[in-house]
PyMOL commands that place a pseudoatom at each C-alpha (Angstrom):
pseudoatom trace, name=CA, resn=MET, resi=1, chain=A, elem=C, hetatm=0, pos=[29.255, 31.003, 32.827]
pseudoatom trace, name=CA, resn=THR, resi=2, chain=A, elem=C, hetatm=0, pos=[30.038, 34.909, 31.312]
pseudoatom trace, name=CA, resn=SER, resi=3, chain=A, elem=C, hetatm=0, pos=[30.691, 37.730, 32.411]
pseudoatom trace, name=CA, resn=PRO, resi=4, chain=A, elem=C, hetatm=0, pos=[28.095, 40.446, 32.453]
pseudoatom trace, name=CA, resn=ALA, resi=5, chain=A, elem=C, hetatm=0, pos=[28.213, 43.346, 30.763]
pseudoatom trace, name=CA, resn=PRO, resi=6, chain=A, elem=C, hetatm=0, pos=[31.043, 46.361, 30.802]
pseudoatom trace, name=CA, resn=GLN, resi=7, chain=A, elem=C, hetatm=0, pos=[29.282, 49.284, 32.570]
pseudoatom trace, name=CA, resn=ASP, resi=8, chain=A, elem=C, hetatm=0, pos=[29.153, 52.881, 30.617]
pseudoatom trace, name=CA, resn=VAL, resi=9, chain=A, elem=C, hetatm=0, pos=[31.142, 55.378, 32.331]
pseudoatom trace, name=CA, resn=PRO, resi=10, chain=A, elem=C, hetatm=0, pos=[30.381, 58.879, 30.763]
pseudoatom trace, name=CA, resn=ILE, resi=11, chain=A, elem=C, hetatm=0, pos=[33.314, 60.941, 31.631]
pseudoatom trace, name=CA, resn=GLY, resi=12, chain=A, elem=C, hetatm=0, pos=[32.425, 64.530, 28.307]
pseudoatom trace, name=CA, resn=SER, resi=13, chain=A, elem=C, hetatm=0, pos=[35.296, 64.217, 26.945]
pseudoatom trace, name=CA, resn=GLU, resi=14, chain=A, elem=C, hetatm=0, pos=[37.029, 61.801, 24.693]
pseudoatom trace, name=CA, resn=GLY, resi=15, chain=A, elem=C, hetatm=0, pos=[39.576, 60.650, 26.758]
pseudoatom trace, name=CA, resn=ILE, resi=16, chain=A, elem=C, hetatm=0, pos=[40.720, 60.388, 30.817]
pseudoatom trace, name=CA, resn=ARG, resi=17, chain=A, elem=C, hetatm=0, pos=[43.993, 58.841, 32.131]
pseudoatom trace, name=CA, resn=LEU, resi=18, chain=A, elem=C, hetatm=0, pos=[43.388, 55.663, 33.427]
pseudoatom trace, name=CA, resn=GLY, resi=19, chain=A, elem=C, hetatm=0, pos=[44.638, 56.581, 38.043]
pseudoatom trace, name=CA, resn=PRO, resi=20, chain=A, elem=C, hetatm=0, pos=[42.052, 59.384, 37.221]
pseudoatom trace, name=CA, resn=PHE, resi=21, chain=A, elem=C, hetatm=0, pos=[39.226, 56.937, 35.755]
pseudoatom trace, name=CA, resn=MET, resi=22, chain=A, elem=C, hetatm=0, pos=[39.214, 54.806, 38.582]
pseudoatom trace, name=CA, resn=LYS, resi=23, chain=A, elem=C, hetatm=0, pos=[38.612, 57.065, 40.567]
pseudoatom trace, name=CA, resn=PHE, resi=24, chain=A, elem=C, hetatm=0, pos=[35.960, 58.919, 38.135]
pseudoatom trace, name=CA, resn=ALA, resi=25, chain=A, elem=C, hetatm=0, pos=[34.179, 55.221, 37.691]
pseudoatom trace, name=CA, resn=GLY, resi=26, chain=A, elem=C, hetatm=0, pos=[34.154, 54.430, 41.751]
pseudoatom trace, name=CA, resn=ILE, resi=27, chain=A, elem=C, hetatm=0, pos=[36.062, 51.406, 41.305]
pseudoatom trace, name=CA, resn=LEU, resi=28, chain=A, elem=C, hetatm=0, pos=[38.286, 52.188, 44.074]
pseudoatom trace, name=CA, resn=ASP, resi=29, chain=A, elem=C, hetatm=0, pos=[37.963, 55.468, 46.526]
pseudoatom trace, name=CA, resn=SER, resi=30, chain=A, elem=C, hetatm=0, pos=[41.340, 56.833, 47.319]
pseudoatom trace, name=CA, resn=GLY, resi=31, chain=A, elem=C, hetatm=0, pos=[44.683, 57.087, 44.600]
pseudoatom trace, name=CA, resn=GLY, resi=32, chain=A, elem=C, hetatm=0, pos=[46.990, 55.624, 46.811]
pseudoatom trace, name=CA, resn=ASP, resi=33, chain=A, elem=C, hetatm=0, pos=[44.436, 52.346, 46.671]
pseudoatom trace, name=CA, resn=VAL, resi=34, chain=A, elem=C, hetatm=0, pos=[44.194, 52.904, 42.890]
pseudoatom trace, name=CA, resn=LYS, resi=35, chain=A, elem=C, hetatm=0, pos=[48.248, 53.583, 42.440]
pseudoatom trace, name=CA, resn=GLU, resi=36, chain=A, elem=C, hetatm=0, pos=[48.056, 49.880, 44.826]
pseudoatom trace, name=CA, resn=ALA, resi=37, chain=A, elem=C, hetatm=0, pos=[46.186, 48.249, 42.158]
pseudoatom trace, name=CA, resn=ILE, resi=38, chain=A, elem=C, hetatm=0, pos=[47.703, 48.911, 38.960]
pseudoatom trace, name=CA, resn=ILE, resi=39, chain=A, elem=C, hetatm=0, pos=[51.454, 48.702, 40.268]
pseudoatom trace, name=CA, resn=ASP, resi=40, chain=A, elem=C, hetatm=0, pos=[50.692, 45.291, 41.673]
pseudoatom trace, name=CA, resn=GLY, resi=41, chain=A, elem=C, hetatm=0, pos=[49.192, 44.203, 38.365]
pseudoatom trace, name=CA, resn=TYR, resi=42, chain=A, elem=C, hetatm=0, pos=[45.005, 43.418, 39.564]
pseudoatom trace, name=CA, resn=VAL, resi=43, chain=A, elem=C, hetatm=0, pos=[43.880, 45.831, 36.259]
pseudoatom trace, name=CA, resn=GLU, resi=44, chain=A, elem=C, hetatm=0, pos=[42.571, 45.006, 32.858]
pseudoatom trace, name=CA, resn=VAL, resi=45, chain=A, elem=C, hetatm=0, pos=[43.205, 47.267, 30.015]
pseudoatom trace, name=CA, resn=ASN, resi=46, chain=A, elem=C, hetatm=0, pos=[41.061, 46.116, 27.178]
pseudoatom trace, name=CA, resn=GLY, resi=47, chain=A, elem=C, hetatm=0, pos=[41.681, 42.650, 28.202]
pseudoatom trace, name=CA, resn=GLU, resi=48, chain=A, elem=C, hetatm=0, pos=[45.947, 43.303, 29.413]
pseudoatom trace, name=CA, resn=VAL, resi=49, chain=A, elem=C, hetatm=0, pos=[47.327, 44.566, 32.133]
pseudoatom trace, name=CA, resn=ASP, resi=50, chain=A, elem=C, hetatm=0, pos=[48.708, 47.433, 32.309]
pseudoatom trace, name=CA, resn=ARG, resi=51, chain=A, elem=C, hetatm=0, pos=[50.858, 48.860, 35.718]
pseudoatom trace, name=CA, resn=ARG, resi=52, chain=A, elem=C, hetatm=0, pos=[51.158, 52.703, 34.102]
pseudoatom trace, name=CA, resn=ARG, resi=53, chain=A, elem=C, hetatm=0, pos=[48.111, 54.636, 36.374]
pseudoatom trace, name=CA, resn=GLY, resi=54, chain=A, elem=C, hetatm=0, pos=[48.953, 57.256, 32.726]
pseudoatom trace, name=CA, resn=ARG, resi=55, chain=A, elem=C, hetatm=0, pos=[47.184, 54.862, 30.502]
pseudoatom trace, name=CA, resn=GLN, resi=56, chain=A, elem=C, hetatm=0, pos=[45.575, 57.487, 28.291]
pseudoatom trace, name=CA, resn=LEU, resi=57, chain=A, elem=C, hetatm=0, pos=[41.847, 56.020, 27.820]
pseudoatom trace, name=CA, resn=GLN, resi=58, chain=A, elem=C, hetatm=0, pos=[40.271, 56.713, 24.594]
pseudoatom trace, name=CA, resn=VAL, resi=59, chain=A, elem=C, hetatm=0, pos=[36.268, 55.856, 24.173]
pseudoatom trace, name=CA, resn=GLY, resi=60, chain=A, elem=C, hetatm=0, pos=[35.107, 52.091, 24.192]
pseudoatom trace, name=CA, resn=ASP, resi=61, chain=A, elem=C, hetatm=0, pos=[38.373, 50.956, 26.488]
pseudoatom trace, name=CA, resn=VAL, resi=62, chain=A, elem=C, hetatm=0, pos=[37.282, 48.842, 29.187]
pseudoatom trace, name=CA, resn=VAL, resi=63, chain=A, elem=C, hetatm=0, pos=[38.819, 48.869, 32.486]
pseudoatom trace, name=CA, resn=THR, resi=64, chain=A, elem=C, hetatm=0, pos=[38.631, 45.642, 34.129]
pseudoatom trace, name=CA, resn=PHE, resi=65, chain=A, elem=C, hetatm=0, pos=[38.433, 45.497, 38.560]
pseudoatom trace, name=CA, resn=GLU, resi=66, chain=A, elem=C, hetatm=0, pos=[38.052, 41.895, 40.562]
pseudoatom trace, name=CA, resn=GLY, resi=67, chain=A, elem=C, hetatm=0, pos=[35.544, 40.651, 38.077]
pseudoatom trace, name=CA, resn=ARG, resi=68, chain=A, elem=C, hetatm=0, pos=[33.658, 44.451, 37.638]
pseudoatom trace, name=CA, resn=SER, resi=69, chain=A, elem=C, hetatm=0, pos=[34.560, 46.442, 33.861]
pseudoatom trace, name=CA, resn=PHE, resi=70, chain=A, elem=C, hetatm=0, pos=[33.697, 49.364, 32.978]
pseudoatom trace, name=CA, resn=ARG, resi=71, chain=A, elem=C, hetatm=0, pos=[33.175, 51.114, 29.545]
pseudoatom trace, name=CA, resn=VAL, resi=72, chain=A, elem=C, hetatm=0, pos=[34.976, 55.149, 28.173]
pseudoatom trace, name=CA, resn=HIS, resi=73, chain=A, elem=C, hetatm=0, pos=[31.675, 56.417, 27.193]
pseudoatom trace, name=CA, resn=ALA, resi=74, chain=A, elem=C, hetatm=0, pos=[31.466, 59.697, 25.748]
for i in range(1, 74): cmd.bond("trace and resi %d" % i, "trace and resi %d" % (i + 1))
show_as sticks, trace
zoom trace
């Protein structure tokens, strides 16, 4: 079974940090939940676990959490 295509999330700029992107995209509601999910290694960026909330995302990057994927879109 293939995973569904990532959902595009328009951010209105060229870049955004991982933590704020997760809240903006509605992946998680609270900053505390975002911090915990990232630090605990539950978040992937472009297919690799990334534990940095401050990771700078660029247009085209794909964030995956609990089997759902979200692509940074300008």
